[in-house]
C-alpha positions as CSV (number, residue, x, y, z in Angstrom):
1,X,-124.5,49.0,-38.6
2,X,-124.8,46.5,-35.8
3,X,-121.8,44.6,-34.7
4,X,-121.7,40.9,-33.9
5,X,-122.7,39.5,-30.6
6,X,-120.4,38.0,-28.2
7,X,-121.8,34.7,-28.8
8,X,-121.7,35.3,-32.8
9,X,-117.6,35.8,-32.2
10,X,-117.5,32.8,-30.1
11,X,-118.9,30.5,-32.8
12,X,-116.9,32.2,-35.8
13,X,-113.4,32.1,-33.9
14,X,-113.7,28.1,-33.8
15,X,-113.7,27.8,-37.5
16,X,-110.1,28.5,-38.7
17,X,-111.2,29.4,-42.4
18,X,-113.2,32.4,-40.8
19,X,-109.9,33.8,-39.1
20,X,-107.9,35.6,-42.0
21,X,-104.8,37.2,-40.3
22,X,-101.8,35.2,-41.4
23,X,-100.2,35.4,-38.1
24,X,-103.0,33.2,-36.8
25,X,-102.6,30.7,-39.3
26,X,-103.1,26.9,-38.2
27,X,-104.1,28.6,-34.6
28,X,-107.2,27.9,-32.5
29,X,-109.0,29.8,-29.4
30,X,-108.2,28.2,-26.1
31,X,-110.6,26.1,-24.5
32,X,-110.9,24.5,-21.0
33,X,-112.9,21.3,-21.6
34,X,-115.8,22.1,-23.5
35,X,-115.7,25.7,-22.5
36,X,-114.3,28.7,-24.7
37,X,-112.3,31.1,-22.7
38,X,-112.8,34.6,-23.3
39,X,-112.9,37.8,-21.4
40,X,-115.7,40.3,-21.9
41,X,-115.6,44.0,-21.6
42,X,-118.0,46.8,-22.4
43,X,-116.9,47.4,-25.9
44,X,-114.6,44.3,-26.9
45,X,-114.2,40.5,-26.4
46,X,-110.9,39.0,-25.9
47,X,-110.2,35.2,-26.9
48,X,-106.7,33.8,-26.0
49,X,-105.6,32.3,-29.3
50,X,-102.7,29.4,-29.6
51,X,-100.7,29.3,-32.7
52,X,-98.2,26.4,-33.3
53,X,-95.5,29.2,-32.3
54,X,-97.1,31.6,-29.9
55,X,-100.0,32.6,-27.9
56,X,-102.2,35.6,-28.9
57,X,-105.1,37.8,-27.7
58,X,-107.8,38.4,-30.3
59,X,-109.9,41.6,-29.7
60,X,-113.0,41.6,-31.4
61,X,-115.8,44.7,-31.1
62,X,-119.1,44.1,-30.0
63,X,-120.2,47.6,-29.5
64,X,-119.4,50.7,-31.4
65,X,-116.6,53.2,-30.7
66,X,-116.5,56.5,-32.6
67,X,-113.8,55.7,-35.4
68,X,-112.5,52.6,-33.9
69,X,-110.3,51.7,-36.8
70,X,-108.5,54.6,-37.0
71,X,-108.0,55.2,-33.3
72,X,-106.5,51.7,-33.2
73,X,-104.2,52.2,-35.8
74,X,-102.8,55.4,-34.8
75,X,-102.7,53.8,-31.2
76,X,-100.6,51.0,-32.8
77,X,-98.4,53.4,-35.1
78,X,-97.6,55.7,-31.7
79,X,-96.6,52.6,-29.1
80,X,-94.4,51.0,-31.7
81,X,-92.7,54.3,-32.2
82,X,-92.2,55.1,-28.5
83,X,-90.3,51.9,-27.6
84,X,-91.7,51.8,-24.4
85,X,-91.5,48.5,-22.3
86,X,-95.1,48.9,-20.9
87,X,-96.8,47.8,-23.8
88,X,-97.4,44.3,-25.7
89,X,-97.0,44.1,-29.6
90,X,-100.3,44.3,-31.2
91,X,-101.5,44.9,-34.9
92,X,-105.0,45.8,-36.3
93,X,-106.4,43.9,-39.1
94,X,-109.3,45.7,-41.0
95,X,-110.0,42.1,-42.7
96,X,-110.3,40.1,-39.4
97,X,-113.0,37.5,-39.0
98,X,-115.8,36.6,-41.3
99,X,-119.3,36.8,-39.6
100,X,-122.9,36.4,-40.4
101,X,-122.8,40.3,-40.3
102,X,-119.6,40.5,-42.9
103,X,-116.0,40.7,-42.0
104,X,-115.1,42.5,-39.0
105,X,-111.7,44.1,-37.9
106,X,-110.0,42.7,-35.1
107,X,-106.8,43.4,-33.0
108,X,-104.0,40.5,-32.6
109,X,-101.9,41.3,-29.3
110,X,-99.1,39.4,-28.0
111,X,-100.1,37.4,-24.8
112,X,-98.3,38.7,-21.8
113,X,-96.9,36.3,-19.0
114,X,-98.3,38.4,-16.2
115,X,-100.6,38.6,-13.1
116,X,-103.3,41.2,-12.8
117,X,-102.2,43.6,-10.2
118,X,-104.9,42.9,-7.6
119,X,-104.0,38.9,-7.9
120,X,-100.5,39.9,-7.5
121,X,-101.3,41.9,-4.5
122,X,-103.3,39.0,-3.0
123,X,-100.3,36.5,-3.1
124,X,-98.0,39.3,-1.6
125,X,-100.0,41.4,0.6
126,X,-97.7,40.8,3.6
127,X,-94.6,41.5,1.9
128,X,-94.1,45.3,2.4
129,X,-90.7,45.6,0.4
130,X,-92.2,44.0,-2.7
131,X,-95.3,46.3,-2.7
132,X,-93.2,49.0,-2.4
133,X,-91.2,48.1,-5.5
134,X,-94.3,47.8,-7.5
135,X,-95.4,51.3,-6.3
136,X,-92.0,52.6,-7.5
137,X,-92.0,50.7,-10.7
138,X,-95.7,52.0,-11.3
139,X,-94.3,55.7,-10.5
140,X,-91.8,55.4,-13.2
141,X,-94.1,53.9,-15.6
142,X,-96.4,56.9,-15.7
143,X,-93.7,59.3,-15.6
144,X,-92.3,57.6,-18.8
145,X,-95.9,57.6,-20.5
146,X,-96.4,61.3,-19.5
147,X,-92.7,62.2,-21.2
148,X,-94.6,60.8,-24.4
149,X,-97.9,62.5,-23.7
150,X,-99.7,59.3,-23.6
151,X,-102.4,58.6,-21.2
152,X,-103.9,55.1,-21.1
153,X,-107.3,56.2,-19.9
154,X,-108.3,53.3,-17.9
155,X,-105.9,52.7,-15.4
156,X,-107.2,50.0,-13.0
157,X,-106.1,46.8,-11.3
158,X,-107.3,44.6,-14.3
159,X,-105.4,46.6,-16.8
160,X,-102.1,46.7,-15.0
161,X,-100.0,43.5,-15.2
162,X,-97.1,42.5,-13.2
163,X,-94.5,40.1,-14.8
164,X,-92.6,37.7,-12.8
165,X,-89.4,39.9,-12.6
166,X,-92.2,42.7,-11.0
167,X,-91.8,45.0,-14.2
168,X,-95.4,46.2,-15.1
169,X,-97.3,46.0,-18.5
170,X,-100.4,47.8,-19.8
171,X,-103.1,45.9,-21.4
172,X,-106.6,47.1,-23.2
173,X,-105.8,50.4,-25.3
174,X,-109.1,51.2,-26.4
175,X,-109.1,54.1,-24.3
176,X,-105.7,55.5,-24.9
177,X,-104.6,59.1,-25.7
178,X,-101.8,59.6,-28.1
179,X,-101.0,63.1,-29.5
180,X,-102.5,61.8,-32.8
181,X,-105.9,61.3,-31.2
182,X,-106.4,64.9,-30.2
183,X,-110.0,66.2,-30.4
184,X,-111.5,62.5,-30.5
185,X,-114.3,61.9,-28.2
186,X,-113.6,60.4,-24.8
187,X,-115.8,57.5,-24.6
188,X,-114.4,55.1,-22.4
189,X,-114.5,56.3,-19.1
190,X,-112.7,53.5,-16.7
191,X,-114.1,52.0,-13.8
192,X,-115.7,53.9,-10.8
193,X,-113.5,54.0,-7.7
194,X,-110.5,55.2,-9.8
195,X,-112.0,57.9,-11.9
196,X,-112.4,61.8,-10.8
197,X,-116.0,62.8,-10.7
198,X,-115.4,65.3,-13.8
199,X,-114.2,62.4,-16.0
200,X,-117.9,61.2,-16.4
201,X,-118.5,64.5,-18.1
202,X,-115.3,64.8,-19.7
203,X,-115.6,65.3,-23.6
204,X,-112.5,64.8,-25.5
205,X,-109.5,62.4,-24.5
206,X,-106.7,63.8,-22.7
207,X,-103.4,63.1,-21.9
208,X,-104.3,64.3,-18.3
209,X,-106.9,61.4,-18.1
210,X,-104.7,59.4,-15.7
211,X,-103.7,61.9,-13.3
212,X,-106.3,61.1,-10.9
213,X,-106.2,57.1,-11.3
214,X,-102.5,57.1,-10.9
215,X,-102.7,58.8,-7.6
216,X,-105.4,56.5,-6.5
217,X,-103.3,53.3,-7.4
218,X,-99.8,54.9,-6.0
219,X,-101.7,55.6,-2.5
220,X,-103.2,52.4,-2.4
221,X,-99.9,50.5,-2.9
222,X,-98.0,52.8,-0.3
223,X,-100.9,52.5,2.1
224,X,-100.9,48.5,2.0
225,X,-97.1,48.6,2.6
226,X,-98.0,50.3,5.8
227,X,-101.4,48.6,6.7
228,X,-101.8,45.1,5.0
229,X,-105.0,44.7,7.6
230,X,-106.6,47.1,4.9
231,X,-107.0,44.1,2.1
232,X,-109.4,42.2,4.4
233,X,-110.9,44.9,6.3
234,X,-112.2,46.1,2.9
235,X,-112.6,42.8,1.3
236,X,-110.4,44.1,-1.5
237,X,-110.0,40.7,-3.2
238,X,-113.8,40.6,-4.1
239,X,-114.2,44.3,-5.1
240,X,-113.7,46.2,-8.5
241,X,-111.5,48.8,-7.0
242,X,-108.3,49.0,-4.7
243,X,-108.5,51.4,-1.7
244,X,-111.5,53.6,-2.7
245,X,-114.8,53.0,-3.7
246,X,-117.1,55.1,-5.9
247,X,-118.9,56.5,-2.5
248,X,-115.3,57.3,-1.3
249,X,-114.4,59.5,-4.2
250,X,-117.8,61.2,-4.1
251,X,-117.2,62.1,-0.5
252,X,-114.3,64.1,-1.4
253,X,-112.4,63.0,1.6
254,X,-114.8,62.8,4.5
255,X,-115.5,59.2,4.3
256,X,-113.5,56.6,7.1
257,X,-110.6,55.7,5.1
258,X,-109.1,58.8,4.4
259,X,-109.2,59.5,8.2
260,X,-107.7,56.1,8.6
261,X,-104.8,56.7,6.3
262,X,-104.1,60.1,7.9
263,X,-103.3,58.1,10.9
264,X,-99.9,57.6,9.2
265,X,-98.0,60.8,8.9
266,X,-96.1,59.4,5.7
267,X,-99.5,58.9,3.9
268,X,-101.1,61.9,5.0
269,X,-99.2,64.2,2.1
270,X,-100.5,61.7,-0.5
271,X,-104.1,61.6,1.1
272,X,-104.2,65.7,1.1
273,X,-102.9,65.8,-2.4
274,X,-106.1,63.2,-3.5
275,X,-108.6,65.7,-1.6
276,X,-107.3,68.4,-3.3
277,X,-107.5,66.8,-6.6
278,X,-111.2,65.6,-5.8
279,X,-112.2,69.6,-5.3
280,X,-111.0,70.4,-8.9
281,X,-113.9,70.7,-11.5
282,X,-112.1,69.5,-14.4
283,X,-109.3,67.0,-15.0
284,X,-107.4,69.2,-16.9
285,X,-106.6,71.2,-13.6
286,X,-104.7,67.7,-12.3
287,X,-101.2,67.2,-12.0
288,X,-99.1,64.3,-13.0
289,X,-98.2,61.8,-10.2
290,X,-94.3,63.0,-10.4
291,X,-95.5,66.5,-10.0
292,X,-98.0,65.8,-7.2
293,X,-95.7,63.9,-4.9
294,X,-92.9,66.4,-5.3
295,X,-95.3,69.2,-4.8
296,X,-96.6,67.9,-1.5
297,X,-93.0,67.2,-0.4
298,X,-92.0,70.9,-1.0
299,X,-95.1,72.2,0.9
300,X,-93.7,70.2,4.0
301,X,-90.1,70.8,3.6
302,X,-90.9,74.9,3.0
303,X,-91.9,75.1,6.6
304,X,-88.3,74.6,7.4
305,X,-86.4,76.0,4.6
306,X,-85.3,79.7,4.9
307,X,-86.2,82.2,2.3
308,X,-89.8,81.0,2.4
309,X,-91.5,83.2,5.0
310,X,-90.0,81.3,7.7
311,X,-88.0,83.5,10.2
312,X,-85.5,82.3,12.9
313,X,-85.0,84.5,16.1
314,X,-81.6,85.6,17.2
315,X,-80.7,87.6,20.4
316,X,-80.5,90.4,18.1
317,X,-83.8,90.0,16.2
318,X,-85.4,88.0,13.4
319,X,-83.8,87.0,10.0
320,X,-85.3,85.5,7.1
321,X,-82.6,82.8,6.1
322,X,-81.4,80.6,8.5
323,X,-78.3,79.9,6.1
324,X,-77.0,83.5,7.3
325,X,-76.9,82.1,10.8
326,X,-75.2,78.8,9.8
327,X,-72.2,80.9,8.4
328,X,-69.3,78.9,8.3
329,X,-71.3,75.8,8.9
330,X,-71.9,75.7,5.3
331,X,-75.9,75.0,5.0
332,X,-75.6,75.1,1.4
333,X,-72.0,74.4,0.2
334,X,-70.9,71.6,3.0
335,X,-69.3,71.7,6.5
336,X,-66.8,74.1,7.4
337,X,-65.4,73.8,11.2
338,X,-65.8,77.2,13.0
339,X,-62.9,78.3,15.1
340,X,-63.2,78.3,19.1
341,X,-64.5,81.8,19.4
342,X,-67.1,81.2,16.9
343,X,-68.2,77.8,18.1
344,X,-68.5,79.3,21.8
345,X,-70.6,82.2,20.7
346,X,-72.7,79.8,18.8
347,X,-72.9,77.3,21.6
348,X,-74.2,80.3,24.0
349,X,-76.6,81.6,21.4
350,X,-78.2,78.1,21.3
351,X,-78.2,77.4,25.0
352,X,-79.7,80.7,25.7
353,X,-82.9,79.3,24.4
354,X,-83.4,76.6,27.0
355,X,-81.9,78.6,30.2
356,X,-84.2,78.6,33.2
357,X,-85.8,81.9,33.5
358,X,-84.3,84.1,36.3
């Protein structure tokens, strides 16, 4: 059965008698002059809606999503039980709005007082400490989602909102995965420039759906703290991506942006991890952001860590564990001052390395 079009919804929502949920009683859609404010997406249209006591976002489906009603109810229940601070309150109403095609379901969400991530970045692009704070808040947010086995499914600049206190909130939950949706089809794929190439062929919703896009966003934020010129160089304010275009993702690390980022040694591990991700054939092979960051740090630190194949040369040969040399220096248990004889032996063994050849 066909769904109402956006123009049909736009006409019906202006008539209070056609809008059924009691929470919207005595309210009206917000207009600017003679223009009705609305935000259109591939599956839904959202109308800001003002009641005497509160402002809401009213979402109406204009394109079919498999089992949209059940999906929405399962997601609503899971988010309420989670008590996570990253979601706005929302309720599903099966008898939402009357249209010429019959009564249609709607979702009523709390309106969030926040800016989209990209708008926030445009206003703070030269404030590296502020952008770094957002990056760390983002990392914590996705880790909290992982702990609940949630994925948003469409992480991008328009769905990540920044509140005045710099805390983050997510909007647009149509693509979400919660455990109760296991086995459902993955129909809403997200934006090019944020998604792994394998996502376009992915068949079922997955708690791993965010792993690629969260690394893209985190790397983009970290890069902007160090290279604010990227904002203008890439004309980021006028694109539908952050740092990486769809072509950049398809290049698997060979486009210019990757080499530019690798000029900074602190960004290189994140760039390497993103390139590693791009070489995977399935999103199920990816790892969450908090693990991806740790694994890259460990891969660097392991080169200097004993017991990982790194050998230290002494006058008597090679040993595997530098801690054995450290002895009473307490490499693992803290510093213990050596006695005079031990200190002299240690000093000589070190200075021998730098003696001029005789």
